[in-house]
C-alpha positions as CSV (number, residue, x, y, z in Angstrom):
1,M,-6.7,10.2,14.2
2,R,-3.8,8.4,12.4
3,P,-2.9,9.1,8.9
4,I,-4.5,6.8,6.4
5,Q,-2.5,4.5,4.0
6,M,-3.2,1.9,1.8
7,V,-0.4,-0.1,3.2
8,D,1.0,0.4,6.8
9,T,4.3,-1.7,6.8
10,R,5.8,0.4,9.4
11,S,3.3,-0.3,12.0
12,Q,3.0,-3.8,11.1
13,Y,7.1,-4.2,11.6
14,H,7.1,-2.4,15.0
15,K,4.8,-5.3,16.4
16,I,7.2,-7.8,15.5
17,K,10.3,-5.6,15.6
18,A,12.6,-7.5,18.2
19,D,11.8,-10.7,16.4
20,V,12.8,-9.4,13.0
21,D,15.5,-7.6,14.1
22,S,17.1,-10.5,15.9
23,A,16.5,-12.7,12.9
24,V,18.2,-10.0,10.7
25,L,21.3,-9.7,12.8
26,D,21.8,-13.6,13.0
27,V,22.1,-13.6,9.1
28,M,24.4,-10.6,9.3
29,E,26.5,-12.3,11.9
30,S,26.2,-15.8,9.8
31,T,27.4,-13.9,6.5
32,A,25.4,-16.4,4.7
33,F,23.6,-14.0,2.6
34,I,22.9,-16.0,-0.5
35,N,21.0,-19.7,0.1
36,G,21.9,-19.6,3.5
37,K,20.0,-21.5,6.4
38,A,17.6,-18.6,6.8
39,V,16.4,-19.6,3.0
40,Q,16.3,-23.3,3.7
41,D,14.3,-22.6,7.0
42,F,11.8,-20.5,5.4
43,A,11.3,-22.8,2.5
44,A,10.7,-25.6,4.9
45,S,8.3,-23.5,6.9
46,L,6.2,-22.4,4.2
47,S,5.8,-26.0,2.6
48,S,4.5,-27.0,6.0
49,Y,2.1,-24.0,6.3
50,L,0.8,-24.7,2.9
51,N,0.7,-28.6,3.1
52,I,3.1,-28.7,-0.3
53,K,6.2,-31.1,-0.7
54,H,8.3,-28.6,-2.6
55,T,8.7,-24.9,-2.1
56,I,11.3,-23.0,-4.3
57,P,12.3,-19.5,-3.6
58,C,13.3,-17.1,-6.0
59,A,13.8,-13.4,-6.7
60,N,10.1,-12.2,-7.1
61,G,6.8,-13.2,-8.4
62,T,7.4,-12.5,-11.9
63,D,10.4,-14.5,-12.1
64,A,8.5,-17.3,-10.6
65,L,5.8,-17.2,-13.2
66,Q,8.6,-17.2,-15.8
67,I,10.5,-20.1,-14.3
68,A,7.3,-22.0,-14.0
69,M,6.8,-21.8,-17.6
70,M,10.3,-22.7,-18.6
71,A,10.1,-25.8,-16.2
72,L,6.9,-27.0,-18.2
73,G,8.8,-27.1,-21.2
74,L,6.4,-24.6,-23.0
75,Q,7.7,-23.5,-26.6
76,P,7.5,-20.3,-28.8
77,G,4.1,-20.1,-30.2
78,D,2.3,-22.3,-27.4
79,E,-0.9,-20.6,-26.1
80,V,-1.4,-19.6,-22.6
81,I,-4.7,-18.8,-21.3
82,T,-5.0,-16.0,-18.7
83,P,-7.2,-13.3,-17.7
84,S,-7.1,-9.9,-19.3
85,F,-8.2,-8.5,-15.7
86,T,-5.1,-8.8,-13.7
87,Y,-1.5,-7.1,-13.1
88,I,0.9,-7.1,-16.2
89,A,3.6,-9.4,-14.4
90,T,0.7,-12.4,-15.0
91,T,0.8,-11.9,-19.0
92,E,4.1,-10.2,-19.8
93,V,6.1,-13.2,-19.1
94,I,4.1,-15.2,-21.4
95,A,5.3,-12.8,-24.2
96,L,8.8,-12.7,-23.0
97,L,9.1,-16.4,-23.5
98,K,7.7,-15.8,-27.3
99,L,4.5,-17.9,-26.0
100,T,1.1,-16.5,-27.0
101,P,-1.1,-15.0,-24.5
102,V,-4.9,-15.7,-25.0
103,F,-6.7,-13.5,-23.1
104,V,-10.2,-14.6,-21.5
105,E,-12.8,-12.8,-19.5
106,V,-13.6,-13.2,-15.6
107,D,-16.6,-13.5,-13.5
108,A,-17.9,-10.3,-13.0
109,K,-18.6,-11.0,-9.1
110,T,-15.6,-12.7,-8.2
111,F,-13.0,-10.8,-10.6
112,C,-11.5,-14.5,-11.3
113,I,-11.1,-16.1,-14.5
114,D,-14.4,-17.9,-16.0
115,P,-14.1,-21.4,-16.6
116,A,-16.7,-21.1,-19.6
117,A,-14.4,-18.6,-21.0
118,I,-11.5,-21.0,-20.8
119,E,-13.4,-23.7,-22.3
120,K,-14.5,-21.6,-25.5
121,A,-10.6,-20.5,-25.9
122,I,-9.1,-23.8,-26.0
123,T,-7.2,-24.7,-29.4
124,P,-4.8,-27.3,-30.5
125,K,-2.0,-24.8,-29.5
126,T,-3.3,-24.2,-26.1
127,K,-0.7,-25.8,-23.5
128,A,-1.4,-24.0,-20.1
129,I,-4.0,-22.1,-18.1
130,V,-2.7,-19.3,-15.6
131,P,-5.7,-18.5,-13.3
132,V,-5.1,-15.3,-10.9
133,H,-6.5,-15.5,-7.2
134,L,-7.4,-11.8,-7.6
135,Y,-7.4,-9.3,-4.7
136,G,-7.3,-12.4,-2.1
137,Q,-10.5,-14.4,-3.5
138,A,-9.5,-17.8,-4.9
139,A,-10.2,-18.8,-8.8
140,P,-12.7,-21.6,-9.2
141,M,-9.9,-24.1,-9.4
142,E,-12.0,-27.2,-9.1
143,A,-13.5,-26.3,-12.4
144,I,-10.4,-25.0,-13.8
145,M,-8.5,-28.4,-13.1
146,A,-11.4,-30.4,-14.5
147,I,-10.8,-28.5,-17.8
148,A,-7.2,-29.1,-17.6
149,K,-7.2,-32.7,-17.1
150,K,-10.0,-32.9,-20.0
151,H,-7.6,-31.2,-22.4
152,N,-4.1,-32.3,-20.9
153,L,-3.0,-28.6,-20.2
154,F,-0.8,-27.4,-17.5
155,V,-2.1,-25.1,-14.7
156,I,0.0,-22.5,-13.1
157,E,-1.5,-20.6,-10.3
158,D,-0.7,-16.9,-9.8
159,N,-1.2,-16.8,-6.1
160,A,0.7,-13.5,-5.4
161,Q,-2.5,-11.7,-4.0
162,A,-4.1,-14.7,-1.8
163,I,-1.5,-16.6,-0.2
164,G,-2.9,-18.4,2.8
165,C,-6.4,-18.6,1.4
166,D,-8.1,-21.8,1.7
167,Y,-10.1,-23.3,-1.0
168,T,-13.0,-25.5,-0.3
169,F,-13.7,-28.4,-2.9
170,S,-17.3,-29.8,-3.6
171,D,-16.5,-32.8,-1.3
172,G,-15.5,-30.6,1.8
173,S,-11.8,-31.0,1.5
174,K,-9.6,-28.0,1.5
175,K,-6.4,-27.1,0.2
176,K,-4.4,-23.8,0.1
177,T,-4.2,-21.6,-3.0
178,G,-1.1,-22.2,-4.7
179,T,-1.1,-25.8,-4.1
180,I,-3.7,-27.2,-6.4
181,G,-2.3,-26.7,-9.9
182,H,0.8,-28.2,-11.2
183,I,3.2,-25.5,-10.0
184,G,1.6,-22.2,-8.0
185,T,3.7,-19.0,-7.5
186,T,3.7,-15.9,-5.4
187,S,5.1,-12.8,-4.7
188,F,6.7,-11.7,-1.6
189,Y,6.6,-7.8,-2.6
190,P,6.2,-5.7,0.7
191,S,2.6,-4.9,0.2
192,K,1.5,-8.5,-0.2
193,N,-0.4,-10.2,2.5
194,L,3.1,-11.9,3.2
195,G,5.5,-9.1,2.4
196,A,9.3,-8.9,2.6
197,F,11.2,-5.8,3.0
198,G,12.2,-5.8,-0.5
199,D,11.6,-8.1,-3.5
200,G,11.2,-11.9,-3.2
201,G,9.0,-14.9,-4.6
202,A,8.5,-18.6,-4.6
203,M,7.1,-21.5,-6.7
204,F,5.4,-24.6,-5.1
205,T,4.9,-28.0,-6.5
206,N,4.2,-31.6,-5.3
207,D,6.0,-32.9,-8.4
208,D,9.3,-34.1,-7.4
209,S,10.6,-33.9,-11.0
210,L,9.2,-30.5,-11.7
211,A,10.8,-29.3,-8.5
212,A,14.1,-30.4,-9.5
213,K,13.8,-28.4,-13.0
214,L,12.3,-25.2,-11.1
215,K,15.4,-25.0,-8.7
216,M,17.9,-25.8,-11.7
217,I,16.3,-23.0,-13.9
218,A,16.6,-20.7,-11.0
219,N,20.0,-21.2,-10.4
220,H,21.6,-20.8,-13.8
221,G,20.3,-24.2,-15.1
222,Q,22.6,-26.2,-12.7
223,S,22.0,-29.1,-10.6
224,K,26.0,-29.5,-9.6
225,Q,28.1,-26.3,-9.6
226,Y,29.7,-25.4,-12.8
227,Y,27.5,-28.3,-14.7
228,H,24.8,-26.5,-16.5
229,D,22.2,-29.0,-18.0
230,V,19.4,-26.5,-19.2
231,V,19.4,-22.7,-20.0
232,G,18.3,-21.0,-16.6
233,C,18.2,-17.5,-14.9
234,N,19.5,-16.1,-11.7
235,S,16.6,-15.9,-9.2
236,R,17.5,-16.2,-5.8
237,L,15.5,-15.2,-2.3
238,D,18.4,-13.6,-0.1
239,S,18.9,-14.9,3.3
240,I,17.9,-11.6,4.9
241,Q,14.4,-11.6,3.3
242,A,14.0,-15.4,3.9
243,A,14.7,-14.5,7.7
244,I,11.9,-11.7,7.7
245,L,9.4,-13.8,5.8
246,N,10.0,-16.6,8.2
247,I,9.1,-14.5,11.1
248,K,6.0,-13.0,9.5
249,L,4.9,-16.4,8.3
250,K,4.3,-17.3,11.9
251,H,1.5,-14.2,11.9
252,L,-0.1,-14.7,8.4
253,D,-3.3,-16.1,9.7
254,E,-3.5,-13.4,12.0
255,Y,-3.0,-10.9,9.3
256,A,-5.7,-12.6,7.3
257,S,-8.3,-12.4,10.2
258,A,-7.3,-8.5,10.7
259,R,-8.0,-7.9,6.9
260,R,-11.2,-9.6,6.9
261,K,-12.3,-7.5,9.9
262,V,-11.6,-4.6,7.7
263,A,-13.7,-6.2,5.1
264,D,-16.4,-6.9,7.5
265,H,-16.7,-3.1,8.5
266,Y,-16.7,-1.9,5.2
267,D,-19.6,-4.3,4.1
268,R,-21.6,-3.3,6.9
269,A,-21.3,0.5,6.2
270,F,-22.0,0.1,2.4
271,A,-24.8,-2.7,2.8
272,N,-28.1,-2.1,1.0
273,N,-26.2,0.9,-1.0
274,S,-27.5,0.6,-4.5
275,K,-24.5,2.5,-5.7
276,I,-22.0,0.2,-4.4
277,K,-21.5,-3.6,-4.8
278,T,-19.1,-4.7,-2.1
279,P,-16.5,-7.8,-2.6
280,Y,-18.5,-11.3,-3.3
281,R,-17.3,-13.9,-1.1
282,A,-17.4,-17.1,-3.1
283,G,-18.6,-20.3,-1.0
284,Y,-15.5,-22.0,-1.9
285,S,-13.0,-19.3,-1.0
286,D,-11.8,-18.1,2.1
287,H,-11.1,-14.5,1.3
288,V,-7.8,-13.0,2.6
289,F,-8.7,-9.7,1.4
290,H,-5.3,-8.3,-0.3
291,Q,-7.8,-5.8,-1.9
292,Y,-10.9,-4.3,-0.8
293,T,-12.5,-3.7,-4.4
294,L,-15.7,-2.1,-4.8
295,I,-17.7,-1.9,-8.0
296,L,-19.5,1.6,-8.3
297,D,-22.7,2.1,-10.2
298,G,-23.7,5.5,-11.4
299,V,-20.9,7.1,-9.4
300,D,-18.1,9.5,-10.8
301,R,-15.2,7.2,-10.0
302,D,-12.4,9.8,-10.8
303,G,-14.5,12.1,-8.7
304,L,-14.6,10.0,-5.9
305,K,-11.0,9.1,-6.1
306,K,-10.4,12.9,-6.2
307,F,-12.5,13.7,-3.1
308,L,-11.3,10.9,-0.9
309,A,-7.7,12.2,-1.7
310,D,-8.7,15.6,-0.9
311,N,-9.9,14.2,2.6
312,Q,-6.6,12.5,3.1
313,I,-7.9,9.1,1.8
314,P,-5.7,6.9,-0.5
315,S,-7.5,4.9,-3.1
316,M,-6.4,2.7,-6.0
317,I,-7.8,1.5,-9.2
318,Y,-6.7,-2.2,-9.9
319,Y,-6.3,-2.1,-13.0
320,P,-7.2,0.7,-15.1
321,V,-6.0,-0.8,-18.6
322,P,-6.7,-4.5,-19.0
323,G,-4.0,-6.8,-20.7
324,H,-5.7,-7.1,-24.0
325,K,-5.4,-3.4,-24.4
326,Q,-1.9,-2.8,-23.1
327,K,0.4,-1.6,-26.1
328,M,3.0,-4.4,-25.2
329,F,0.7,-6.7,-26.7
330,E,-0.1,-5.2,-30.0
331,Q,1.7,-7.8,-31.6
332,F,-0.9,-10.4,-30.9
333,N,-3.6,-8.4,-32.3
334,V,-5.7,-8.7,-29.2
335,A,-6.9,-4.9,-29.0
336,S,-10.3,-5.4,-30.8
337,K,-11.1,-8.3,-28.7
338,Q,-14.7,-8.3,-27.2
339,M,-14.5,-8.5,-23.6
340,P,-17.2,-6.4,-22.2
341,V,-16.9,-7.9,-18.6
342,T,-13.6,-7.0,-18.2
343,D,-14.1,-3.4,-19.8
344,W,-17.1,-3.0,-17.8
345,L,-14.8,-3.6,-14.3
346,T,-11.8,-1.6,-15.6
347,E,-14.3,1.4,-15.7
348,R,-16.0,0.7,-12.3
349,V,-13.6,-0.6,-9.7
350,I,-12.0,1.2,-6.8
351,S,-9.9,-0.4,-3.9
352,L,-10.0,1.3,-0.6
353,P,-7.4,1.0,2.2
354,V,-7.2,-2.5,3.6
355,H,-4.4,-3.8,6.0
356,T,-3.5,-5.4,9.3
357,E,-2.9,-2.2,11.1
358,M,-6.3,-0.3,10.5
359,D,-8.7,0.8,13.3
360,G,-12.3,1.5,13.9
361,E,-11.7,5.3,13.7
362,Q,-10.0,5.1,10.4
363,L,-12.8,2.7,9.1
364,D,-15.6,4.9,10.0
365,Y,-13.8,7.9,8.7
366,I,-13.3,6.3,5.4
367,S,-16.7,5.0,5.2
368,T,-18.3,8.1,6.0
369,K,-16.5,10.1,3.3
370,V,-17.4,7.5,0.8
371,L,-20.9,7.6,1.3
372,E,-21.0,11.4,1.9
373,Y,-19.8,11.8,-1.7
374,I,-22.3,9.1,-3.4
375,H,-25.1,11.1,-1.5
376,K,-24.2,14.5,-2.8
């Protein structure tokens, strides 16, 4: 059996090696390393795939979130509603810009932000909502957008873990996650479903004015060289990464299908086990399984994690410490906030390997070992 990894980027690369190598060499030959044709081509390809007017590449997913908030004109003291149960990048940029993070609960089944919790958290200072499409599952965007419209709020989608996911509205129409809110953001970190060979990110919008602001802010606040209209930053996707991503974009749906097959295998293996709750698949979301995350009931999670590691099976806890309990947010006095669902999840979730290169032998071995420990 091949060694098991959380993410096997090497095997994925070797399947498309000739195309990737050729694309990289083309950039090397052109020497257009920054904002070259490869970047423009990738942005156009991704816009077409997502059916969105504007894709603005940037250096990473965290920058994408920060630039989005800057473009919306959020001011120090403005409140931004976001889940506590997410990676720190979602929330640290809020504090970095001297905005106020307002942490709310997630749905215990989907792991995504709870619309009812959003509604309860809105105050006169609330200016934006940042839903996270966690683990590859779409947040309930139809309800979120209705709340945003009712209260005149901006919506920034954190789509770092769900690019390629389809959201189905109640009327049957569909949109890709990241294209529903006022601005969508994503990361191209190597382990993502659409991963570069280094850092990278992008922002999406159908709003021409917002697109112009996003581009300016990402490029030192300039719309014309050496003329700086707003305070910006330096956040660029380099041409080599863009060339690689443009090749991998052609395989994104294939990658999602492979991940779903892994999830299907695990689902079957753990079906009807009272101590394991497999990932819920919301009817409105075409889950793309960036992570395959179990909820354990009556199982020593740390013991299981060690047992798997002893048997050469990696696993991860995403995320052991929620945002409202992170030291960096002490200034906002949120540590005492009552978030029973989030706290419950952080004590029980564990993610198993899921990626595009897994085979049946590996999946059988992982499933068998998980059940072996649970049935001890």
